[in-house]
LORO-81256 format. One record per residue (C-alpha): residue number from 1; x, y, z. Coordinates in Angstrom, 2 decimals. Each point is the difference from the previous one (the first is absolute). Layout:
N
+--------+---------+---------+---------+
: midren :       x :       y :       z :
+--------+---------+---------+---------+
:    NUM :       X :       Y :       Z :
...
+--------+---------+---------+---------+
This chain:
285
+--------+---------+---------+---------+
: midren :       x :       y :       z :
+--------+---------+---------+---------+
:      1 :  -14.07 :  -37.92 :  109.86 :
:      2 :   -1.29 :    1.16 :   -3.38 :
:      3 :   -2.43 :   -2.27 :   -1.85 :
:      4 :    1.77 :    0.42 :   -3.36 :
:      5 :    3.78 :   -0.10 :   -0.15 :
:      6 :    2.24 :    0.36 :   -3.03 :
:      7 :    3.63 :   -0.96 :   -0.56 :
:      8 :    1.59 :    1.87 :   -2.91 :
:      9 :    3.14 :   -1.74 :   -1.25 :
:     10 :    2.59 :    0.72 :   -2.66 :
:     11 :    1.55 :   -3.15 :   -1.45 :
:     12 :    3.46 :   -0.39 :   -1.55 :
:     13 :    1.69 :    2.36 :    2.48 :
:     14 :    3.69 :   -0.18 :   -0.89 :
:     15 :   -0.45 :   -0.92 :   -3.66 :
:     16 :    0.80 :    3.49 :   -1.28 :
:     17 :    0.88 :    3.32 :    1.62 :
:     18 :   -3.04 :    1.54 :   -1.70 :
:     19 :   -2.18 :   -2.40 :    1.99 :
:     20 :    1.88 :    0.76 :    3.20 :
:     21 :   -0.46 :    3.73 :   -0.51 :
:     22 :   -3.73 :   -0.50 :   -0.53 :
:     23 :   -0.33 :   -2.11 :    3.15 :
:     24 :    1.64 :    2.70 :    2.10 :
:     25 :   -2.10 :    2.78 :   -1.51 :
:     26 :   -3.28 :   -1.92 :    0.18 :
:     27 :    0.57 :   -0.96 :    3.63 :
:     28 :    1.03 :    3.48 :    1.13 :
:     29 :   -2.64 :    1.88 :   -1.98 :
:     30 :   -2.67 :   -2.52 :   -0.93 :
:     31 :   -1.90 :   -3.10 :    1.06 :
:     32 :    2.72 :   -2.65 :   -0.36 :
:     33 :    0.46 :   -1.99 :    3.22 :
:     34 :    2.18 :   -2.96 :   -1.06 :
:     35 :    2.62 :   -1.13 :   -2.48 :
:     36 :    1.14 :   -3.49 :   -0.99 :
:     37 :    3.78 :   -0.24 :   -0.39 :
:     38 :    1.84 :   -2.03 :   -2.64 :
:     39 :    3.16 :   -0.68 :    1.98 :
:     40 :    2.07 :   -1.12 :   -2.99 :
:     41 :   -1.10 :    2.68 :   -2.45 :
:     42 :    2.40 :    2.59 :   -1.47 :
:     43 :   -1.23 :    2.93 :    2.11 :
:     44 :   -0.59 :   -1.93 :    3.24 :
:     45 :    2.73 :    1.85 :    1.93 :
:     46 :   -1.54 :    3.34 :   -0.94 :
:     47 :   -3.45 :   -1.27 :    1.06 :
:     48 :    1.32 :   -1.13 :    3.39 :
:     49 :    1.71 :    3.37 :    0.58 :
:     50 :   -3.28 :    1.81 :   -0.71 :
:     51 :   -1.98 :   -2.38 :    2.23 :
:     52 :    2.37 :    0.64 :    2.89 :
:     53 :   -0.80 :    3.71 :   -0.31 :
:     54 :   -3.72 :   -0.78 :    0.09 :
:     55 :   -0.74 :   -1.91 :    3.21 :
:     56 :   -3.76 :    0.26 :   -0.59 :
:     57 :    0.26 :   -1.81 :   -3.36 :
:     58 :   -0.86 :   -3.68 :    0.48 :
:     59 :    2.35 :   -2.15 :   -2.08 :
:     60 :   -0.49 :   -3.65 :   -0.89 :
:     61 :    1.88 :   -2.62 :   -1.99 :
:     62 :   -0.97 :   -0.41 :   -3.66 :
:     63 :    1.34 :   -3.48 :   -0.75 :
:     64 :    1.34 :   -0.26 :   -3.54 :
:     65 :    0.01 :   -3.52 :   -1.45 :
:     66 :   -1.01 :    0.87 :   -3.55 :
:     67 :    0.75 :    2.89 :   -2.36 :
:     68 :    3.13 :    1.13 :    1.84 :
:     69 :    3.37 :   -1.08 :    1.31 :
:     70 :    0.78 :   -2.04 :    3.13 :
:     71 :    1.83 :    1.09 :    3.12 :
:     72 :    2.06 :   -3.22 :    0.09 :
:     73 :    2.68 :   -0.62 :   -2.65 :
:     74 :   -1.68 :   -1.54 :   -3.05 :
:     75 :    2.50 :   -2.88 :    0.08 :
:     76 :   -1.63 :   -1.17 :    3.26 :
:     77 :   -3.50 :   -0.06 :   -1.48 :
:     78 :    0.40 :   -2.35 :   -2.96 :
:     79 :   -3.13 :   -0.27 :   -2.15 :
:     80 :   -1.84 :    2.54 :    2.14 :
:     81 :    1.64 :    2.69 :   -2.16 :
:     82 :    0.66 :    0.33 :   -3.72 :
:     83 :    3.40 :   -0.02 :   -1.66 :
:     84 :    0.21 :    3.79 :    0.47 :
:     85 :   -0.43 :   -0.38 :    3.79 :
:     86 :   -3.53 :    1.42 :    0.10 :
:     87 :   -3.19 :   -1.71 :    1.11 :
:     88 :   -2.47 :   -1.35 :   -2.53 :
:     89 :   -2.49 :    2.64 :   -1.13 :
:     90 :   -2.73 :   -2.48 :   -0.94 :
:     91 :   -2.35 :   -0.49 :    2.95 :
:     92 :   -1.61 :   -3.24 :   -1.13 :
:     93 :    3.25 :   -1.70 :   -0.95 :
:     94 :    1.68 :    1.05 :    3.23 :
:     95 :   -2.98 :   -1.11 :    2.10 :
:     96 :   -0.05 :   -3.47 :   -1.54 :
:     97 :    3.72 :   -0.50 :    0.52 :
:     98 :   -0.20 :    1.13 :    3.63 :
:     99 :   -2.80 :   -2.46 :    0.66 :
:    100 :    1.31 :   -3.10 :   -1.74 :
:    101 :    3.77 :    0.20 :    0.57 :
:    102 :    1.07 :   -0.65 :    3.65 :
:    103 :    3.51 :    1.36 :   -0.59 :
:    104 :   -1.53 :    3.29 :   -1.11 :
:    105 :   -1.80 :    0.32 :    3.32 :
:    106 :    3.27 :   -0.29 :    1.92 :
:    107 :    1.51 :    2.81 :   -2.06 :
:    108 :   -3.14 :    2.10 :    0.40 :
:    109 :    0.25 :   -0.37 :    3.77 :
:    110 :    3.63 :    1.15 :   -0.07 :
:    111 :   -0.82 :    3.07 :   -2.09 :
:    112 :   -3.04 :    0.93 :    2.09 :
:    113 :    2.10 :   -0.22 :    3.17 :
:    114 :    2.71 :    2.13 :   -1.63 :
:    115 :   -2.55 :    2.71 :   -0.81 :
:    116 :   -1.32 :   -0.03 :    3.57 :
:    117 :    3.60 :    0.26 :    1.23 :
:    118 :    0.64 :    2.95 :   -2.32 :
:    119 :   -3.09 :    1.76 :    1.34 :
:    120 :    1.08 :   -0.64 :    3.58 :
:    121 :    3.41 :    1.51 :   -0.82 :
:    122 :   -1.69 :    3.31 :   -0.89 :
:    123 :   -1.06 :    0.47 :    3.63 :
:    124 :   -3.52 :    0.90 :   -1.12 :
:    125 :   -3.02 :   -1.42 :    1.83 :
:    126 :   -1.73 :   -2.67 :   -2.09 :
:    127 :   -3.53 :    1.32 :   -0.56 :
:    128 :   -1.21 :   -2.67 :   -2.42 :
:    129 :    1.03 :   -2.51 :   -2.66 :
:    130 :   -1.29 :   -0.58 :   -3.50 :
:    131 :    1.44 :   -1.31 :   -3.25 :
:    132 :    0.63 :    1.58 :   -3.36 :
:    133 :   -2.87 :   -0.78 :   -2.39 :
:    134 :   -1.84 :   -1.60 :    2.95 :
:    135 :    2.03 :   -3.19 :   -0.30 :
:    136 :   -0.64 :   -0.74 :    3.68 :
:    137 :   -3.35 :   -1.36 :   -1.19 :
:    138 :    2.02 :   -3.01 :   -1.15 :
:    139 :   -0.31 :   -2.63 :    2.79 :
:    140 :    3.74 :   -0.71 :    0.05 :
:    141 :    0.88 :    3.67 :    0.41 :
:    142 :   -2.76 :    0.57 :    2.55 :
:    143 :    1.23 :   -2.88 :    2.14 :
:    144 :    3.62 :    1.13 :   -0.14 :
:    145 :   -0.88 :    3.65 :    0.60 :
:    146 :   -1.91 :   -0.83 :    3.19 :
:    147 :    2.50 :   -2.56 :    1.30 :
:    148 :    3.14 :    2.05 :   -0.67 :
:    149 :   -1.66 :    3.30 :    0.89 :
:    150 :   -0.55 :   -1.18 :    3.57 :
:    151 :    3.77 :    0.24 :    0.54 :
:    152 :   -0.13 :    3.67 :   -1.03 :
:    153 :   -3.01 :    1.26 :    1.92 :
:    154 :   -2.58 :   -0.14 :   -2.76 :
:    155 :   -3.36 :    1.38 :    1.20 :
:    156 :   -2.02 :    0.77 :   -3.12 :
:    157 :   -0.33 :   -1.11 :   -3.61 :
:    158 :   -1.87 :    1.52 :   -2.93 :
:    159 :   -3.06 :   -1.93 :   -1.10 :
:    160 :   -0.45 :    0.82 :   -3.74 :
:    161 :   -3.78 :   -0.41 :    0.07 :
:    162 :   -1.62 :    2.50 :   -2.35 :
:    163 :   -3.82 :   -0.31 :    0.07 :
:    164 :   -1.43 :    0.36 :   -3.50 :
:    165 :   -3.35 :    1.13 :    1.41 :
:    166 :    1.52 :    3.17 :    1.42 :
:    167 :    1.74 :    0.78 :   -3.27 :
:    168 :   -3.34 :   -0.33 :   -1.77 :
:    169 :   -1.63 :    2.32 :    2.52 :
:    170 :    2.67 :    2.64 :   -0.53 :
:    171 :    0.02 :   -0.33 :   -3.80 :
:    172 :   -3.26 :   -1.65 :   -1.11 :
:    173 :    0.87 :    0.44 :   -3.65 :
:    174 :    2.99 :   -2.31 :    0.29 :
:    175 :    0.02 :   -3.79 :    0.07 :
:    176 :    1.70 :   -1.63 :    2.97 :
:    177 :   -0.10 :   -3.70 :    0.81 :
:    178 :    1.09 :   -1.99 :    3.01 :
:    179 :    3.68 :   -0.85 :   -0.56 :
:    180 :    0.93 :   -3.59 :   -0.89 :
:    181 :    2.45 :   -0.08 :    2.90 :
:    182 :   -2.75 :    0.49 :    2.60 :
:    183 :    0.66 :   -3.47 :    1.51 :
:    184 :    3.65 :    0.96 :    0.56 :
:    185 :   -1.13 :    3.18 :    1.78 :
:    186 :   -2.29 :   -2.04 :    2.25 :
:    187 :    2.81 :   -2.46 :    0.75 :
:    188 :    2.38 :    2.82 :    0.88 :
:    189 :   -2.61 :    1.56 :    2.28 :
:    190 :   -0.37 :   -3.30 :    1.86 :
:    191 :    3.77 :   -0.43 :    0.28 :
:    192 :    0.47 :    3.47 :    1.45 :
:    193 :   -2.85 :   -0.52 :    2.45 :
:    194 :    1.49 :   -3.29 :    1.22 :
:    195 :    3.38 :    1.71 :    0.42 :
:    196 :   -1.54 :    2.87 :    1.98 :
:    197 :    1.21 :    2.59 :   -2.50 :
:    198 :   -1.87 :    3.21 :   -0.72 :
:    199 :   -1.15 :    0.85 :   -3.51 :
:    200 :   -2.24 :    2.41 :   -1.84 :
:    201 :   -3.49 :   -1.17 :   -0.95 :
:    202 :    0.16 :    1.21 :   -3.59 :
:    203 :    2.46 :    1.71 :   -2.32 :
:    204 :   -0.41 :    2.33 :   -2.97 :
:    205 :    2.57 :    0.53 :   -2.73 :
:    206 :   -0.08 :   -3.25 :   -1.93 :
:    207 :   -2.56 :    0.74 :   -2.72 :
:    208 :    1.27 :    3.54 :   -0.43 :
:    209 :    3.69 :   -0.68 :    0.55 :
:    210 :    2.01 :    2.97 :   -1.16 :
:    211 :   -3.09 :    2.18 :   -0.23 :
:    212 :   -1.10 :    0.66 :    3.60 :
:    213 :   -0.63 :    3.61 :   -0.91 :
:    214 :   -2.23 :    2.64 :    1.54 :
:    215 :   -3.29 :   -0.81 :   -1.74 :
:    216 :    0.38 :   -3.66 :    0.91 :
:    217 :    0.63 :    0.75 :    3.64 :
:    218 :   -2.74 :    2.61 :    0.26 :
:    219 :   -2.54 :   -2.47 :   -1.36 :
:    220 :    1.22 :   -2.93 :    2.09 :
:    221 :    0.21 :    1.65 :    3.42 :
:    222 :   -3.76 :    0.30 :    0.70 :
:    223 :   -0.43 :   -3.74 :   -0.63 :
:    224 :    2.58 :   -1.15 :    2.53 :
:    225 :   -1.78 :   -2.15 :    2.59 :
:    226 :    0.78 :   -0.24 :    3.68 :
:    227 :    3.24 :   -1.70 :    0.92 :
:    228 :    3.51 :    0.26 :   -1.40 :
:    229 :    0.61 :    0.73 :   -3.66 :
:    230 :    3.32 :    0.53 :   -1.75 :
:    231 :    0.62 :    2.17 :   -2.99 :
:    232 :    3.36 :   -0.65 :   -1.63 :
:    233 :    1.61 :    1.92 :   -2.82 :
:    234 :    3.24 :    0.68 :   -1.88 :
:    235 :    0.74 :    3.73 :    0.20 :
:    236 :    3.15 :    1.62 :   -1.37 :
:    237 :    1.04 :    3.58 :   -0.58 :
:    238 :    0.73 :   -0.85 :   -3.64 :
:    239 :    0.03 :   -2.99 :   -2.31 :
:    240 :    3.68 :   -0.80 :   -0.41 :
:    241 :    1.23 :   -2.22 :   -2.86 :
:    242 :    0.35 :   -2.89 :    2.46 :
:    243 :   -3.58 :    0.40 :    1.21 :
:    244 :   -1.35 :    0.36 :   -3.53 :
:    245 :    1.66 :   -3.28 :   -0.93 :
:    246 :   -1.13 :   -1.85 :    3.12 :
:    247 :   -3.55 :    1.42 :    0.23 :
:    248 :   -1.14 :    1.22 :   -3.42 :
:    249 :   -3.09 :    2.15 :    0.11 :
:    250 :    0.08 :    0.64 :    3.75 :
:    251 :   -1.11 :    3.52 :    0.93 :
:    252 :    2.53 :    0.52 :    2.78 :
:    253 :   -0.19 :    3.79 :    0.21 :
:    254 :   -3.82 :   -0.02 :   -0.12 :
:    255 :   -0.09 :   -2.47 :    2.88 :
:    256 :    2.28 :    2.30 :    2.01 :
:    257 :   -2.25 :    2.96 :   -0.80 :
:    258 :   -3.00 :   -1.95 :    1.32 :
:    259 :    1.77 :   -0.77 :    3.27 :
:    260 :    0.73 :    3.72 :    0.42 :
:    261 :   -3.44 :    1.27 :   -1.01 :
:    262 :   -1.50 :    2.18 :    2.74 :
:    263 :   -3.59 :   -0.67 :   -1.08 :
:    264 :    0.65 :   -3.73 :    0.32 :
:    265 :    1.46 :    0.43 :    3.47 :
:    266 :   -3.03 :    2.03 :    1.03 :
:    267 :   -2.33 :   -2.63 :   -1.47 :
:    268 :    1.66 :   -2.67 :    2.14 :
:    269 :   -0.52 :    2.14 :    3.08 :
:    270 :   -3.61 :    0.81 :   -0.90 :
:    271 :   -0.78 :   -3.69 :   -0.48 :
:    272 :    1.42 :   -0.80 :    3.43 :
:    273 :    2.71 :   -2.29 :   -1.39 :
:    274 :    3.04 :   -0.41 :    2.24 :
:    275 :    3.42 :   -0.27 :   -1.65 :
:    276 :    2.18 :   -2.67 :    1.66 :
:    277 :    2.91 :   -2.36 :   -0.53 :
:    278 :    0.15 :   -3.76 :    0.40 :
:    279 :    1.73 :    0.49 :    3.35 :
:    280 :   -3.25 :    1.52 :    1.30 :
:    281 :   -1.88 :   -3.27 :   -0.52 :
:    282 :   -0.49 :   -2.37 :    2.93 :
:    283 :    1.24 :   -3.58 :   -0.41 :
:    284 :   -2.50 :   -2.50 :   -1.32 :
:    285 :   -1.54 :   -1.86 :    2.98 :
+--------+---------+---------+---------+
């Protein structure tokens, strides 16, 4: 077993056909190993069709509980959604309401189960689970994800732990501080360990979200320590109007180009880094 292993994941699979196209291209011709599927997104059916043609692509569930639309009818979710039927797009406001309103937790559980059911209906193997905008760091979501996920064969969960020290090593001219949500990361790590679920040890893509481009990756790779790291990104073949509105400033095409870069692939091989998926991780003892 290689000392340094790297999971390369594309998030928001199913949000837009331009993302789906990039996932297929980057997996077939680049370093992409995984994709996280938004089961209720507009292009989810297209994403599933592509994934079925790519049995080596590891696909996980990207739970959407903020900045998107639910799988269940909005009428069943009450205050969990806005008047237009969409989830809240304010992380702090949503997090406080989830924590302090018991009725909200019941509706969250129903929606999380519905998204697991929708993933199961695709017939795809469940490689991993994470949440849009890392909302599974919220203790309510983390508890529900683990408890409900057991009914659907959950084996692995993303741990969004991005070490500032490694970012500083890669780009010493930049300022990076330990994130304020570090206690939530530690709590999630403990929860996953108690549940016997596999997870990565660290993840990269938070500080540079939307800009995981070639120079970033080239500088970061030599600093990866032993163990399992994840690099997640948001590639697309083009920035459609919908993507421009949802993710202003994201360099989708540049991220795709990085995933396809032959020099980068050779660098990974030269450094002895093994590309894997979450399904390749052993369960936590």
